[in-house]
N, C-alpha and C positions, 0 to 999 in steps of 0.2 A: 884230148879236148883241143889242143892247139897244134896238132900235126897239120902242116900245110894250111895254117890259119891265114885266110885271105880276107882282110877287112872289107875291101871293096866288094868282093863277091857276096859276103854276108849282108852288107848294107843294101846292095842292089836287090838281093832276094827278099829281104825284110821289107824294103820300100814298097814292094808290090802286094804285100799282104793287107787284108782287111783291117787287122789290128793296127798296123802302121798308119793307115789312113785315118782311123778313129783317133789315134794318138795325135796326129797332126791337127785334126779338127778341134781337139780340146786342150791343146798345149799353148801356153803363152807365157811371156816373161821369163824370168830366171827359173830354170827347171832342174830338179834333182831326180835322177834315176837311181832309186834306193834299193840296192841289191842287184847291181848292174851286171854281175857275172862277166861274160866275155865282152860286154859293152855294145851289143848290136843296136840297142835302142839309143844309147848315148851317141854313138858314132853316126847313126842315121839322122838324129836331130842336129848334130853339129854340121853335117853335110848340107842340111837344109837351112842353115844359118841361125838356128836356135841357140840361145845362151844356156847350154846344158852342161851338167856335171854328172859323173857316175860315181857311186859310192858302193864299196863292197867290203866284206869282212875277211875275204881270202887274200892274203898278201901274195900268195903264189899266183893266183889268177891276175891280180892287178899288175904284178911284175911282168907277166907275159903280155898283157894288154898294152902296157906302156912301151915294152920292147917292140911290139908289132907296129906301133904308131907313135914314135917319139914326139912328133909335132903336136899330139894331143895329150901327152903324158900328164900335164898339169890339170887336165880336166877329170882325171880319175883319182879318187881319194880313198884312203883306208878309213873305215869307220863301221860302227855298229848301229843298226837300225833301232836298237833298243835304247841307245843313248847317243843321239846325233851330235856331232861336233860343230853345230851351227847355232847362231843366235836366233831368237824368236823372230818370226815373220821374214825370214830370209828369202823364201821361194814363192813364186806365183803358182807353180805347178809342181806336184810331187807325184812321181810314178812309182807304184809298188808292183813290180812285174813278177808275180808268182812267188812271193816271199812269206807272207804271214801264215800260210797254210802249213808251213813246216815247224811251227811253234805251238806250244800248248796255249789254251784260251787266255790265261792270265797274261802271258807274254804278248799275245796278239793285241791285247788292250794297251800294253806298254808301247808297242810299236806304233799303234794308231794315235796314242797320246803325243808321241814325239812328232809324228807327221803333222798333227794339228798344230803343235807348238811352232814348228819351223815354217808353216804356211802363212802367207799373208791373210788378213781377215776375209778377203774375197777370193782366196786361192782355190785351186782345183786339185783334188786328189783323184788320180787315175789308179783304180784298184783292180788288179787282175788276179783271179783265183780260179781253181778248178770247180766246175759246176756239176751238181748231181743231175744228170739228164736221164732220159729213159734207158739209154744203153748202159750207163753206169749202174742204174738200179737193177737191170737184168744181170749185170756182172757182180752185184753186191757180195754174194757169197764167195766168189772167186777173189775179189779184192780183199775181203776180210781174212780169207785163208792165207793169201799172200802176205798180208801184214803180220799175221800170227807167225808165219815161218820166218819172217825177217827178225821178229823179236826173239824167237827161239834161237836163232843164230847169233844173238847178241847185237844185232844191228839196230841203230836208232829208228824211232818212228819216222815215217816218211812224210805223209801229208794228209790233211783233212780235205774233204770236198764239201761244197756249200750249196744250199738251195737259195733262191732269190730272197726268200723271207729271212733266212739266217744272215745273209750278207747285209741286208737292210738293217736288221736289228743290231748287228755288230757295229756297223758304221754310225748309226744314230746314237747308240749308247756311248760312242766316243766323240760326239760333238759334230758329226757330219750330217748334212742333208742330202739324201740321194736324189739326184736330178735325172739320171738316165742309166739304164742297164742294157748291155748288148750281150747276146749269146754268140759265141764264136766257135767254129770247128767241131769236129766229131772224131773219135768218140769221147775224148776228154775235153768236153766243151769248157771254155773259160768264160767267166763272167767279167765283163768290163763295165765299170760304173763310173759315171762322172759325178763327183761329189763337190759341193760348194761348202766351204766353212762358213757357218753362220756369222 
């Protein structure tokens, strides 16, 4: 994952993506990239002058990110999206970059509860998840067979995929109003939704 990790190259590549442009369009104020992984979203936002922080549960990844960019080390924090280490209403923008789909439904609700708690009353949740598109529907049997093989090998469940309706219901059940959804990329299209906390 970090062999020849070049932050500038990753940021420059990401900045050109449609997803990055949508994130820039909908991000304001103090921002949390929750489940930041290698930090490409956080680094890109910092480069653009945003007040951003990345949070991840992997101490190993965070150590490598901090080592790769000591100047930004304090912007990357250890934490669990299920129990965020922040006070209520800390952030104006919360970015969830492909995180909740790796958890069972009850935990997804916990994660969204926490996102809602740390967002300001007029804050924005940028929620990115895999989308069930026509190609994934065609590959459904293959995907299910692959997941069954993973479980037979004792590997953990990997991820859920969502329809627009399912995402809308999940978010509304957790106190968010869906303002916009964007479909990005193929074959594993991601759903990008702008959500405003009521």
